[in-house]
Backbone of each chain as ProteinMPNN parsed JSONL, in Angstrom:
{"seq_chain_A": "AQSVTQLGSHVSVSEGALVLLRCNYSSSVPPYLFWYVQYPNQGLQLLLKYTSAATLVKGINGFEAEFKKSETSFHLTKPSAHMSDAAEYFCAVSASGGSQGNLIFGKGTKLSVKP", "coords_chain_A": {"N_chain_A": [[27.77, -0.914, 7.048], [27.193, -3.26, 6.079], [25.855, -5.191, 2.431], [23.238, -6.87, 0.241], [22.629, -7.167, -2.486], [20.099, -9.0, -4.282], [19.907, -8.954, -7.675], [16.394, -10.209, -8.835], [14.372, -12.453, -8.226], [13.649, -14.305, -9.669], [15.003, -16.304, -12.169], [14.98, -17.838, -15.741], [16.117, -20.009, -17.213], [17.073, -21.834, -20.609], [17.541, -25.084, -20.912], [21.552, -25.613, -22.067], [21.928, -22.07, -21.936], [23.986, -19.55, -21.303], [23.936, -18.736, -17.859], [23.206, -16.518, -15.976], [23.389, -14.519, -12.353], [22.667, -11.824, -10.837], [24.695, -9.713, -8.408], [24.892, -7.444, -6.2], [26.821, -5.752, -3.827], [27.705, -3.668, -0.777], [29.844, -2.017, 1.145], [31.897, -1.523, 3.345], [34.502, -1.926, 3.862], [37.259, -3.784, 2.692], [35.376, -6.367, 1.424], [35.146, -10.061, 2.126], [33.945, -12.469, -0.728], [30.326, -14.616, -1.093], [29.42, -16.969, -3.068], [26.362, -19.498, -2.599], [24.655, -22.455, -3.163], [21.815, -23.191, -2.413], [19.327, -26.342, -2.561], [16.308, -27.836, -3.3], [15.117, -29.038, 0.436], [17.181, -28.87, 1.409], [20.285, -27.787, 2.215], [23.436, -25.18, 2.805], [25.638, -25.67, -0.065], [28.946, -24.353, -0.302], [29.364, -22.598, -3.508], [31.561, -20.769, -4.804], [34.085, -18.38, -3.733], [35.126, -15.063, -2.679], [37.585, -13.585, -1.58], [39.925, -11.971, -2.538], [42.14, -12.291, -3.305], [42.127, -13.274, -6.512], [40.022, -11.258, -8.323], [39.002, -12.936, -11.145], [36.771, -15.979, -10.147], [36.873, -18.867, -9.654], [34.434, -21.687, -9.578], [32.5, -24.317, -8.645], [31.142, -26.894, -10.118], [31.266, -26.281, -12.534], [30.561, -22.736, -12.67], [31.772, -19.287, -12.388], [32.309, -16.193, -11.362], [32.471, -12.79, -10.904], [34.311, -9.992, -9.791], [34.057, -7.276, -9.721], [35.113, -3.84, -8.806], [34.75, -1.418, -8.837], [32.265, -1.247, -9.883], [31.116, -2.509, -7.468], [29.877, -5.206, -7.343], [28.998, -9.268, -7.742], [29.205, -10.626, -9.855], [27.016, -13.767, -10.398], [27.962, -16.825, -13.072], [27.619, -19.262, -15.416], [28.671, -20.855, -18.543], [27.039, -22.922, -19.784], [23.73, -23.853, -18.56], [22.775, -26.441, -17.156], [19.885, -29.356, -16.522], [20.645, -30.476, -13.933], [20.664, -27.784, -12.295], [19.705, -26.156, -11.353], [17.64, -24.686, -8.892], [17.655, -22.694, -5.776], [19.935, -19.988, -5.364], [22.681, -18.013, -3.593], [23.702, -14.696, -2.569], [27.004, -13.93, -0.355], [27.724, -11.874, 1.49], [30.437, -11.258, 3.863], [30.301, -10.009, 7.505], [31.971, -6.722, 8.551], [34.074, -6.816, 11.635], [35.486, -8.609, 12.588], [34.216, -10.71, 13.024], [34.055, -13.866, 11.682], [32.494, -16.157, 11.145], [29.743, -14.246, 10.379], [27.382, -13.801, 8.061], [26.14, -12.07, 5.951], [23.616, -12.21, 3.712], [21.764, -11.652, 0.212], [18.558, -11.514, -1.218], [18.488, -13.884, -2.737], [18.281, -16.026, -5.137], [16.122, -17.933, -7.111], [17.045, -20.116, -9.791], [15.321, -21.473, -12.846], [15.74, -24.165, -14.839], [14.639, -25.153, -18.387], [13.864, -27.509, -20.607]], "CA_chain_A": [[27.243, -1.541, 7.979], [27.729, -4.124, 4.471], [24.612, -5.825, 2.553], [24.106, -7.878, -0.678], [21.475, -7.011, -3.194], [20.632, -10.011, -5.719], [18.523, -8.701, -8.111], [15.778, -11.428, -9.994], [13.678, -13.118, -6.991], [13.499, -16.135, -10.241], [15.433, -16.559, -13.486], [14.327, -19.149, -16.148], [16.646, -20.28, -18.007], [17.114, -22.733, -21.44], [19.233, -25.431, -21.025], [22.458, -24.757, -22.348], [22.016, -21.897, -22.179], [23.839, -19.089, -20.323], [23.178, -18.944, -16.63], [23.47, -15.598, -15.099], [22.508, -14.417, -11.155], [23.858, -10.729, -10.488], [24.884, -9.915, -6.883], [25.321, -6.147, -6.056], [27.875, -5.583, -2.115], [27.995, -2.874, -0.032], [30.776, -2.363, 1.782], [33.227, -0.271, 3.891], [35.982, -2.329, 3.91], [37.628, -5.169, 1.027], [34.971, -7.453, 1.301], [35.119, -11.795, 1.149], [32.479, -12.418, -0.556], [30.479, -15.481, -1.488], [27.796, -17.512, -3.939], [26.037, -20.439, -2.192], [23.652, -22.906, -3.752], [20.64, -24.3, -2.006], [18.319, -27.621, -3.154], [14.826, -28.158, -2.27], [14.807, -29.054, 1.72], [18.742, -29.509, 1.585], [21.852, -26.733, 3.307], [23.748, -24.578, 1.664], [26.356, -25.29, -0.364], [29.504, -23.397, -1.084], [29.678, -22.597, -5.087], [33.059, -20.125, -5.166], [34.061, -17.417, -2.472], [36.412, -14.075, -3.569], [38.93, -13.211, -0.554], [40.915, -10.74, -3.104], [43.027, -12.869, -3.953], [42.012, -12.949, -7.565], [39.442, -11.298, -9.441], [37.507, -14.125, -11.588], [36.592, -17.115, -9.16], [36.162, -19.893, -10.102], [34.055, -22.585, -8.552], [32.36, -26.052, -8.239], [30.045, -27.16, -11.186], [31.543, -25.248, -13.867], [30.404, -21.584, -12.181], [33.088, -19.121, -11.939], [32.261, -15.039, -10.707], [34.099, -11.378, -11.401], [34.757, -9.31, -8.604], [34.036, -5.831, -10.191], [35.255, -3.017, -7.556], [33.988, -0.107, -9.718], [30.983, -1.969, -9.996], [30.757, -3.069, -6.637], [29.3, -6.188, -8.122], [30.018, -9.917, -8.339], [27.745, -11.63, -10.63], [27.755, -15.805, -10.983], [27.643, -17.13, -14.779], [27.835, -20.84, -16.1], [28.265, -20.418, -19.807], [25.597, -23.527, -20.454], [23.076, -24.553, -17.512], [22.068, -28.175, -17.455], [18.984, -29.147, -15.54], [20.39, -30.712, -12.727], [20.946, -26.503, -11.813], [17.563, -26.095, -10.829], [18.029, -24.704, -6.938], [17.939, -21.468, -5.261], [21.592, -19.644, -5.334], [22.514, -17.169, -2.699], [25.533, -14.031, -3.059], [26.994, -13.483, 1.302], [29.471, -10.943, 2.185], [31.345, -11.008, 4.894], [30.383, -8.694, 7.6], [33.106, -6.606, 9.336], [33.933, -6.302, 12.308], [36.621, -9.827, 12.919], [33.694, -12.428, 13.174], [34.032, -15.168, 10.39], [31.005, -16.678, 11.241], [28.487, -13.76, 10.762], [27.594, -13.503, 6.974], [24.985, -11.146, 5.462], [22.624, -12.755, 2.838], [20.94, -11.34, 0.11], [16.971, -12.011, -0.916], [18.15, -14.814, -3.189], [17.945, -15.958, -6.998], [15.718, -19.57, -8.337], [17.214, -20.502, -11.153], [14.589, -22.908, -12.903], [16.165, -24.853, -16.506], [13.859, -25.372, -18.778], [14.006, -28.742, -21.23]], "C_chain_A": [[26.738, -2.636, 5.863], [25.628, -4.664, 4.499], [24.718, -5.84, 1.343], [22.394, -7.825, -1.553], [21.275, -8.159, -4.462], [19.492, -9.395, -6.843], [17.719, -9.997, -9.745], [15.385, -11.722, -9.138], [13.688, -14.845, -7.987], [14.048, -15.322, -11.231], [15.33, -17.761, -14.224], [15.665, -18.685, -16.903], [16.919, -21.017, -19.301], [18.19, -23.728, -20.737], [19.834, -25.718, -22.142], [22.828, -23.391, -23.283], [23.158, -20.707, -21.664], [22.916, -18.616, -18.975], [24.074, -17.394, -16.443], [22.985, -14.524, -14.046], [23.525, -13.002, -11.101], [23.58, -10.394, -8.655], [25.792, -8.363, -6.837], [25.952, -6.323, -4.244], [27.51, -3.959, -2.385], [28.468, -3.118, 1.506], [31.999, -1.588, 2.115], [34.253, -0.456, 3.763], [35.794, -3.534, 2.672], [36.375, -6.085, 1.417], [35.593, -8.573, 0.856], [33.394, -11.883, 1.081], [31.792, -13.99, -1.248], [29.509, -15.741, -2.062], [27.763, -18.953, -2.738], [24.973, -21.194, -2.565], [23.012, -23.662, -2.644], [19.537, -25.712, -3.148], [17.309, -27.968, -2.076], [15.678, -29.137, -0.875], [15.849, -29.974, 1.759], [19.595, -27.514, 2.652], [21.933, -25.953, 2.414], [24.924, -24.951, 1.611], [27.89, -24.22, -1.256], [29.789, -23.611, -2.228], [31.671, -22.179, -4.937], [33.094, -19.15, -3.763], [35.052, -16.621, -3.393], [36.941, -13.556, -1.869], [40.118, -12.207, -1.083], [41.834, -10.904, -3.444], [43.441, -12.676, -6.016], [40.538, -12.814, -8.559], [37.812, -12.001, -10.268], [37.871, -15.543, -10.97], [36.223, -18.342, -9.81], [35.935, -21.254, -9.372], [33.519, -24.169, -8.95], [31.571, -26.165, -9.919], [29.898, -26.399, -12.26], [30.813, -23.157, -13.808], [31.581, -20.945, -11.71], [32.301, -17.549, -11.533], [32.8, -14.213, -10.909], [33.871, -10.47, -10.588], [34.526, -7.897, -8.948], [34.312, -4.769, -9.157], [34.192, -1.9, -7.351], [32.624, -0.365, -10.2], [30.067, -2.323, -8.532], [29.621, -4.684, -6.968], [30.156, -8.012, -8.177], [29.397, -10.992, -8.747], [28.093, -12.922, -10.864], [27.085, -15.925, -12.325], [28.396, -18.532, -14.796], [27.277, -20.293, -17.97], [27.175, -21.86, -20.608], [24.768, -24.354, -18.814], [22.858, -25.759, -18.546], [21.057, -28.14, -15.578], [19.02, -29.554, -14.243], [20.782, -28.86, -11.708], [20.557, -25.749, -10.835], [17.753, -25.834, -9.846], [18.272, -22.873, -6.824], [19.829, -20.502, -5.017], [21.456, -18.498, -5.008], [23.722, -16.218, -2.636], [25.391, -13.827, -1.085], [28.02, -12.456, 0.613], [29.821, -10.993, 3.54], [31.081, -10.113, 6.102], [31.537, -8.651, 8.974], [33.162, -6.276, 10.909], [34.715, -7.78, 13.431], [35.461, -10.952, 13.323], [33.214, -13.018, 11.207], [32.963, -15.321, 9.858], [29.821, -16.271, 10.546], [28.809, -12.709, 8.341], [26.11, -12.868, 6.264], [24.42, -11.952, 3.674], [22.161, -11.928, 1.497], [19.55, -12.502, -0.476], [17.701, -14.151, -1.5], [17.563, -15.172, -4.867], [17.089, -17.393, -6.731], [15.997, -19.465, -9.198], [16.287, -21.677, -11.616], [15.482, -22.759, -14.54], [15.32, -25.565, -17.243], [14.355, -26.648, -19.906], [14.095, -28.218, -22.191]], "O_chain_A": [[26.062, -2.336, 4.879], [24.726, -4.662, 5.338], [25.665, -5.268, 0.801], [21.34, -8.355, -1.202], [22.057, -8.242, -5.409], [18.28, -9.486, -6.647], [18.122, -10.372, -10.846], [16.181, -11.178, -8.373], [13.715, -15.986, -7.527], [13.85, -14.115, -11.364], [15.535, -18.804, -13.602], [16.127, -17.567, -17.127], [17.923, -20.318, -19.167], [19.258, -23.43, -20.202], [19.207, -26.035, -23.153], [23.413, -23.252, -24.357], [23.825, -21.675, -21.296], [21.735, -18.271, -18.939], [25.262, -17.212, -16.706], [22.263, -13.628, -14.484], [24.746, -13.006, -11.259], [22.642, -10.717, -7.926], [26.929, -8.159, -7.263], [25.348, -7.117, -3.523], [27.222, -3.292, -3.379], [28.055, -3.767, 2.468], [32.861, -1.142, 1.357], [35.098, 0.417, 3.564], [34.832, -3.981, 2.048], [36.961, -6.929, 2.095], [36.3, -8.639, -0.15], [32.398, -11.688, 1.777], [32.6, -14.629, -1.922], [28.525, -15.026, -1.869], [28.76, -19.378, -2.155], [23.956, -20.558, -2.286], [23.552, -24.592, -2.046], [19.265, -25.648, -4.347], [17.294, -28.219, -0.871], [16.672, -29.821, -1.12], [15.826, -31.186, 1.973], [19.227, -26.613, 3.405], [21.154, -25.763, 1.479], [25.624, -24.86, 2.62], [27.872, -23.627, -2.335], [30.43, -24.637, -2.455], [32.646, -22.931, -4.958], [32.228, -19.214, -2.89], [35.632, -17.04, -4.395], [36.031, -13.106, -1.174], [41.008, -11.741, -0.373], [42.572, -10.034, -3.905], [44.426, -12.227, -6.603], [40.035, -13.694, -9.258], [36.592, -11.85, -10.195], [38.924, -16.149, -11.175], [35.192, -18.56, -10.446], [36.8, -21.867, -8.745], [34.228, -25.004, -9.511], [31.667, -25.223, -10.706], [28.891, -25.957, -12.813], [30.677, -22.49, -14.833], [32.366, -21.483, -10.929], [31.157, -17.928, -11.282], [33.96, -14.484, -11.22], [32.756, -10.011, -10.839], [35.035, -7.211, -8.061], [33.387, -4.853, -8.348], [33.363, -1.562, -6.506], [32.01, 0.428, -10.914], [28.843, -2.397, -8.427], [28.484, -4.723, -6.498], [31.335, -8.199, -8.479], [29.115, -12.033, -8.154], [29.149, -13.286, -11.383], [26.04, -15.383, -12.686], [29.491, -18.8, -14.301], [26.279, -19.754, -18.447], [26.685, -21.776, -21.735], [25.297, -25.263, -18.175], [22.795, -25.991, -19.754], [21.174, -27.611, -14.473], [18.127, -29.346, -13.421], [21.126, -28.903, -10.527], [20.936, -25.03, -9.91], [18.236, -26.824, -9.296], [18.866, -22.098, -7.574], [20.659, -20.95, -4.226], [20.631, -17.744, -5.525], [24.819, -16.776, -2.641], [24.33, -13.655, -0.484], [28.747, -12.383, -0.378], [28.963, -10.524, 4.288], [31.724, -9.084, 5.898], [31.9, -9.471, 9.817], [32.327, -5.509, 11.388], [34.537, -7.916, 14.642], [35.8, -11.988, 13.894], [32.538, -12.72, 10.222], [32.465, -14.977, 8.786], [28.979, -17.06, 10.117], [29.537, -11.913, 7.749], [25.091, -13.558, 6.231], [25.162, -12.038, 2.695], [22.219, -10.82, 2.03], [19.465, -13.719, -0.308], [17.481, -15.213, -0.918], [16.656, -14.641, -5.508], [17.683, -18.047, -5.874], [15.356, -18.657, -9.869], [16.331, -22.745, -11.005], [15.764, -21.742, -15.173], [15.135, -26.717, -16.85], [15.584, -26.634, -19.982], [14.256, -28.857, -23.231]]}, "seq_chain_B": "KAGVTQTPRYLIKTRGQQVTLSCSPISGHRSVSWYQQTPGQGLQFLFEYFSETQRNKGNFPGRFSGRQFSNSRSEMNVSTLELGDSALYLCASTDREANTIYFGEGSWLTVV", "coords_chain_B": {"N_chain_B": [[36.736, -36.104, 5.057], [33.768, -35.62, 7.373], [30.83, -33.85, 7.345], [29.066, -31.06, 8.507], [26.745, -31.154, 11.296], [24.045, -31.669, 11.682], [21.339, -31.788, 14.341], [17.983, -32.613, 15.602], [17.094, -33.46, 11.952], [14.357, -33.052, 11.725], [10.957, -31.453, 13.193], [8.901, -30.684, 15.611], [6.924, -28.536, 17.253], [4.877, -27.534, 19.872], [3.387, -24.124, 20.446], [4.503, -21.857, 22.807], [6.268, -23.9, 24.551], [9.616, -25.28, 24.594], [12.811, -25.272, 22.272], [15.883, -27.174, 21.217], [18.229, -27.857, 19.732], [21.205, -29.455, 18.194], [24.967, -28.976, 16.691], [27.367, -30.272, 15.681], [30.472, -29.4, 14.364], [32.59, -29.361, 11.49], [35.415, -31.267, 11.66], [38.101, -29.988, 13.718], [37.445, -27.963, 13.046], [37.093, -24.82, 15.056], [34.802, -22.287, 15.215], [31.826, -22.097, 15.546], [28.594, -21.179, 13.919], [24.934, -19.951, 13.902], [22.193, -19.776, 11.733], [19.185, -18.807, 10.124], [16.362, -18.916, 8.324], [13.898, -18.038, 6.608], [10.464, -18.013, 4.345], [10.319, -14.693, 5.029], [11.6, -13.637, 5.456], [14.445, -14.263, 5.059], [17.703, -15.029, 5.057], [19.282, -15.042, 8.617], [20.977, -14.122, 11.092], [22.127, -16.109, 13.503], [23.773, -15.797, 16.437], [27.643, -16.607, 16.653], [29.902, -18.679, 17.874], [33.1, -19.316, 19.367], [35.478, -21.241, 20.32], [34.071, -22.042, 22.863], [33.065, -19.446, 23.672], [30.773, -16.983, 22.691], [31.486, -14.451, 19.909], [29.5, -12.783, 18.288], [26.625, -11.971, 17.653], [22.879, -11.572, 16.407], [20.075, -9.696, 15.748], [17.095, -10.991, 17.675], [15.009, -11.729, 19.514], [15.598, -12.353, 23.493], [15.022, -14.877, 24.01], [16.152, -16.481, 22.55], [18.748, -18.758, 22.286], [22.461, -19.648, 22.524], [24.68, -21.784, 23.028], [28.445, -23.435, 23.447], [30.371, -26.31, 23.481], [33.793, -27.852, 24.728], [34.156, -29.972, 22.944], [33.954, -28.629, 20.825], [30.773, -28.516, 19.839], [27.83, -27.458, 19.513], [24.966, -25.693, 21.193], [21.674, -24.659, 20.423], [19.254, -23.26, 21.567], [15.575, -22.833, 22.057], [13.467, -20.513, 23.351], [9.741, -21.003, 24.686], [8.291, -21.036, 22.503], [7.004, -19.444, 19.396], [4.78, -19.299, 16.537], [5.817, -18.046, 14.822], [8.941, -18.578, 14.893], [8.593, -20.714, 13.232], [10.807, -22.145, 11.009], [13.828, -23.181, 9.462], [16.642, -23.925, 10.872], [19.538, -23.249, 10.646], [23.285, -24.858, 10.899], [26.555, -23.087, 10.268], [29.746, -23.845, 9.909], [33.52, -22.522, 11.029], [36.531, -22.758, 8.689], [39.809, -20.272, 9.574], [41.01, -20.277, 8.641], [41.311, -20.286, 6.194], [38.758, -18.633, 5.828], [36.386, -19.405, 5.259], [32.915, -21.067, 5.231], [30.785, -23.719, 6.405], [27.902, -25.02, 5.777], [25.655, -26.986, 7.308], [22.371, -29.232, 6.705], [20.941, -28.374, 8.128], [18.073, -27.992, 10.073], [14.829, -28.254, 10.431], [12.184, -26.313, 12.396], [8.724, -26.938, 12.991], [6.081, -24.661, 14.432], [3.629, -25.662, 15.801]], "CA_chain_B": [[35.98, -35.489, 6.369], [32.97, -35.551, 7.715], [30.683, -32.754, 6.943], [28.713, -30.497, 9.049], [25.579, -32.525, 11.214], [22.576, -31.399, 12.435], [20.302, -32.821, 14.873], [17.21, -33.669, 14.454], [16.703, -32.573, 10.477], [12.818, -32.361, 11.539], [10.298, -31.439, 14.84], [7.404, -29.598, 15.345], [6.516, -28.387, 18.891], [3.54, -26.369, 20.558], [3.626, -22.616, 20.868], [5.185, -21.768, 24.618], [6.943, -25.218, 24.661], [11.109, -25.126, 24.077], [13.53, -26.378, 21.55], [16.892, -27.791, 21.394], [18.964, -28.146, 18.843], [22.799, -29.564, 18.355], [25.366, -29.363, 16.145], [28.602, -31.187, 15.041], [31.298, -29.052, 13.328], [33.498, -30.301, 10.537], [36.568, -31.671, 13.036], [39.491, -29.167, 13.406], [36.441, -26.119, 12.935], [36.648, -23.866, 16.69], [34.448, -22.032, 15.312], [29.869, -22.562, 14.907], [27.562, -19.423, 13.821], [24.019, -20.074, 13.612], [20.872, -19.072, 10.865], [17.34, -18.762, 10.548], [15.999, -19.361, 7.466], [12.319, -17.981, 7.303], [10.918, -17.468, 3.477], [9.951, -13.858, 4.291], [12.523, -12.976, 6.085], [15.631, -14.961, 4.328], [18.645, -15.696, 5.933], [19.436, -14.365, 9.447], [22.294, -14.799, 11.491], [21.756, -15.583, 14.815], [25.113, -16.137, 16.733], [28.56, -17.163, 16.735], [30.667, -19.133, 18.97], [34.262, -19.449, 19.043], [35.986, -21.204, 21.742], [33.495, -21.759, 23.53], [32.656, -17.872, 24.192], [29.774, -15.583, 22.43], [31.606, -13.953, 19.444], [28.47, -11.974, 17.568], [24.676, -12.109, 18.141], [22.294, -10.999, 15.443], [19.032, -9.413, 15.968], [16.641, -11.413, 18.09], [14.925, -11.501, 21.045], [16.158, -13.218, 24.105], [15.021, -16.025, 24.173], [17.011, -17.999, 21.48], [20.371, -18.695, 23.108], [23.458, -20.938, 22.266], [26.552, -22.224, 23.499], [29.392, -24.398, 22.466], [31.513, -26.741, 24.376], [34.966, -27.82, 24.16], [34.666, -30.059, 21.948], [33.287, -27.28, 18.971], [29.446, -28.899, 19.323], [27.287, -26.106, 19.448], [23.314, -26.574, 21.005], [20.681, -23.865, 20.502], [17.614, -23.643, 21.981], [14.047, -21.684, 21.496], [12.375, -20.933, 24.486], [8.468, -19.838, 24.567], [8.22, -20.791, 20.899], [5.945, -18.909, 18.798], [4.606, -19.49, 15.508], [7.475, -17.508, 13.913], [9.574, -19.189, 14.756], [9.016, -22.148, 12.251], [11.608, -21.943, 9.563], [14.6, -23.793, 8.825], [17.758, -23.597, 11.423], [21.072, -23.923, 10.079], [24.199, -24.602, 11.114], [27.889, -23.479, 9.841], [30.982, -24.252, 10.295], [33.879, -21.886, 9.696], [37.945, -22.565, 8.182], [38.905, -19.553, 10.293], [42.316, -19.931, 8.175], [40.675, -20.002, 4.357], [37.858, -18.411, 5.474], [34.922, -20.595, 4.41], [31.997, -21.062, 6.09], [30.519, -24.21, 5.533], [26.985, -25.431, 6.117], [24.559, -28.204, 7.736], [21.968, -29.814, 5.969], [19.621, -27.647, 8.945], [16.764, -28.566, 11.559], [12.891, -27.568, 9.935], [11.953, -26.61, 13.357], [7.707, -26.849, 12.9], [5.273, -24.604, 16.109], [2.355, -25.241, 15.89]], "C_chain_B": [[34.673, -35.275, 6.267], [32.207, -34.585, 7.677], [30.426, -31.633, 8.517], [27.793, -31.123, 9.715], [25.042, -32.017, 12.676], [21.814, -31.976, 12.907], [19.548, -32.088, 15.459], [17.07, -32.807, 13.617], [15.406, -32.07, 11.018], [12.402, -32.385, 12.642], [9.228, -30.588, 14.582], [6.569, -30.197, 17.337], [4.926, -27.341, 18.677], [3.938, -25.066, 20.738], [3.762, -22.517, 22.064], [6.328, -23.127, 24.839], [8.876, -24.29, 23.693], [12.22, -25.828, 23.237], [15.339, -26.493, 21.934], [17.587, -28.355, 20.355], [20.188, -28.35, 18.779], [22.975, -29.929, 16.718], [26.884, -29.3, 15.924], [29.598, -30.13, 14.201], [32.024, -29.839, 12.581], [34.528, -30.67, 12.494], [37.392, -30.467, 12.722], [38.853, -27.652, 13.244], [35.927, -25.855, 14.486], [35.229, -22.857, 16.347], [32.57, -22.293, 14.991], [29.069, -21.304, 14.468], [26.255, -20.601, 13.055], [23.168, -19.549, 13.048], [19.83, -18.928, 11.21], [17.29, -18.321, 9.305], [14.085, -19.598, 7.424], [12.322, -17.608, 5.274], [10.085, -15.728, 3.135], [11.03, -13.443, 5.344], [14.244, -13.24, 5.605], [16.236, -15.643, 5.319], [19.243, -15.29, 6.578], [20.342, -15.163, 10.249], [21.984, -14.452, 12.901], [22.397, -15.293, 15.977], [26.619, -16.76, 16.313], [29.33, -18.177, 17.608], [32.522, -19.916, 18.807], [35.295, -19.806, 20.424], [35.332, -21.07, 22.75], [32.419, -20.087, 24.071], [31.394, -17.297, 22.733], [30.681, -14.853, 20.996], [30.224, -12.564, 19.326], [27.252, -12.716, 17.321], [23.701, -11.533, 17.035], [21.451, -10.814, 15.86], [17.733, -10.244, 16.415], [17.107, -12.094, 19.25], [15.611, -13.066, 21.855], [16.21, -14.709, 24.247], [14.901, -17.383, 23.272], [18.081, -17.336, 21.741], [21.413, -20.395, 22.168], [24.259, -20.798, 23.132], [27.064, -23.4, 23.114], [30.264, -24.576, 24.14], [32.798, -27.557, 24.034], [35.387, -28.498, 23.472], [33.961, -30.192, 20.24], [31.735, -27.355, 18.411], [29.674, -27.443, 20.155], [25.404, -26.452, 19.682], [23.199, -25.029, 20.984], [19.831, -24.269, 20.982], [16.985, -22.335, 21.84], [13.337, -21.689, 22.662], [11.095, -20.452, 24.335], [8.594, -19.37, 23.241], [6.917, -20.206, 20.701], [5.587, -19.834, 17.524], [5.444, -18.924, 14.646], [8.866, -17.838, 14.002], [10.021, -20.176, 13.823], [10.087, -22.004, 11.493], [12.963, -22.572, 10.26], [16.421, -22.996, 9.61], [19.149, -24.033, 11.033], [22.181, -23.598, 10.331], [25.608, -23.635, 10.698], [29.283, -23.274, 10.666], [32.093, -23.732, 9.967], [35.294, -22.635, 9.319], [37.948, -20.896, 8.322], [40.195, -19.104, 9.271], [42.193, -19.846, 6.708], [39.639, -19.132, 4.463], [36.604, -19.137, 4.706], [34.469, -21.158, 5.252], [31.16, -22.555, 5.524], [29.192, -25.146, 6.006], [26.334, -26.87, 6.229], [23.791, -28.374, 6.857], [20.794, -29.263, 6.761], [18.826, -28.521, 9.09], [15.819, -28.01, 11.37], [12.344, -27.512, 11.592], [10.063, -26.003, 12.458], [6.703, -26.545, 14.225], [3.898, -24.812, 15.809], [1.434, -24.97, 17.223]], "O_chain_B": [[34.24, -34.782, 5.225], [32.936, -33.729, 8.179], [31.286, -31.446, 9.377], [27.497, -32.087, 9.009], [25.326, -31.969, 13.873], [21.296, -32.856, 12.219], [19.942, -31.015, 15.917], [16.929, -31.619, 13.904], [15.161, -30.869, 10.907], [13.005, -33.095, 13.446], [8.832, -29.983, 13.586], [6.139, -31.124, 18.024], [4.298, -26.776, 17.782], [5.033, -24.937, 21.287], [2.971, -23.25, 22.657], [7.323, -22.851, 25.51], [9.143, -23.423, 22.861], [12.515, -26.981, 23.551], [15.863, -25.888, 22.869], [17.408, -29.561, 20.18], [20.772, -27.419, 19.333], [22.265, -30.499, 15.889], [27.499, -28.237, 16.014], [29.258, -30.168, 13.019], [32.163, -31.016, 12.914], [34.359, -30.441, 13.692], [37.391, -29.974, 11.594], [39.431, -26.566, 13.284], [34.934, -26.316, 15.05], [34.532, -22.662, 17.343], [32.324, -22.792, 13.893], [29.291, -20.339, 15.199], [26.36, -21.511, 12.232], [22.927, -18.488, 13.623], [19.419, -18.897, 12.37], [18.038, -17.398, 8.985], [13.323, -20.483, 7.813], [13.319, -17.192, 4.685], [9.562, -15.338, 2.091], [10.627, -12.546, 6.084], [15.116, -12.403, 5.84], [15.799, -16.455, 6.135], [20.219, -14.809, 6.003], [20.52, -16.38, 10.22], [21.721, -13.378, 13.442], [21.783, -14.537, 16.73], [26.509, -17.582, 15.404], [28.455, -18.25, 18.471], [32.848, -20.91, 18.158], [35.739, -19.017, 21.258], [35.635, -20.24, 23.608], [31.354, -19.952, 24.675], [31.868, -17.589, 21.635], [29.851, -13.951, 21.113], [30.093, -11.642, 20.13], [27.057, -13.844, 16.87], [24.239, -10.445, 16.827], [21.297, -11.634, 16.766], [16.993, -10.314, 15.434], [18.11, -12.585, 19.769], [15.939, -14.162, 21.401], [17.136, -15.476, 24.511], [14.268, -18.435, 23.183], [18.436, -16.162, 21.628], [21.149, -21.462, 21.613], [24.504, -19.848, 23.875], [26.421, -24.293, 22.562], [30.579, -23.898, 25.119], [32.807, -27.97, 22.874], [36.535, -28.369, 23.047], [33.686, -30.944, 19.305], [31.28, -26.838, 17.39], [30.507, -26.787, 20.78], [24.679, -27.081, 18.911], [24.083, -24.243, 21.323], [19.482, -25.45, 20.976], [17.459, -21.221, 21.619], [12.664, -22.652, 23.029], [11.084, -19.342, 23.801], [8.823, -18.255, 22.771], [5.948, -20.317, 21.452], [6.031, -20.98, 17.457], [5.733, -19.54, 13.62], [9.768, -17.416, 13.279], [11.174, -20.513, 13.555], [9.962, -20.78, 11.456], [13.141, -22.467, 11.474], [17.098, -22.063, 9.178], [19.647, -25.149, 11.187], [22.528, -22.425, 10.196], [25.412, -23.075, 11.777], [29.621, -22.704, 11.704], [32.39, -23.987, 8.8], [35.153, -23.663, 9.982], [37.099, -20.148, 7.837], [40.448, -17.918, 9.059], [43.084, -19.28, 6.074], [39.303, -18.641, 3.386], [36.234, -19.157, 3.532], [35.134, -21.77, 6.088], [30.887, -22.603, 4.324], [29.521, -26.117, 6.688], [26.475, -27.747, 5.376], [24.139, -27.775, 5.839], [19.671, -29.517, 6.327], [18.736, -29.597, 8.498], [15.653, -27.044, 12.115], [12.077, -28.6, 12.102], [9.987, -25.078, 11.65], [6.388, -27.448, 15.0], [3.149, -23.863, 15.58], [0.272, -24.581, 17.103]]}, "name": "protein", "num_of_chains": 2, "seq": "AQSVTQLGSHVSVSEGALVLLRCNYSSSVPPYLFWYVQYPNQGLQLLLKYTSAATLVKGINGFEAEFKKSETSFHLTKPSAHMSDAAEYFCAVSASGGSQGNLIFGKGTKLSVKPKAGVTQTPRYLIKTRGQQVTLSCSPISGHRSVSWYQQTPGQGLQFLFEYFSETQRNKGNFPGRFSGRQFSNSRSEMNVSTLELGDSALYLCASTDREANTIYFGEGSWLTVV"}
């Protein structure tokens, strides 16, 4: 069965610093992986997705993630944090069995950005 | 293109009542999924519908049900509400060709 582990429930960085949010997955089949962002009192916004086309995936708002099969990781990075990046970030893997709408989510990482 | 639309956005119900939440997917998307988000359990999959048929169901009691109409709009219903059902309920619309899932703003349910 698929699973997702996000290391660190809270991450705090200074404005302009590197953002690194960690995600490890477990999957018995080649996974589809996603990062979503959730701002307070809002739904989930798709940042980027991995669907086996390229291991380095670029998303919106300057975020990118690298799929590393050997490490079963899909960490999210951004070179320079902005105050507007403060939000909760969720990593997700598509469940097997042909159900495309069934995502398994990590517990989330809340990102704080200090001025 | 309009996004995923969920109604109502906020509602308060009393224990024992039932509630119906509505979701309109992105135009052209025929797959709709529902998720429950709580601080304790995080994001959990409820069920998925495609072409009016339930394709998959998460580990929730039978009090949680859903349906999809011919225009792809979906509703979910929770009967005999419990305090623990207080949560953000998110609807998602799937672009099956691009394997991309888009979420709505959610419906905040408070059970008192």
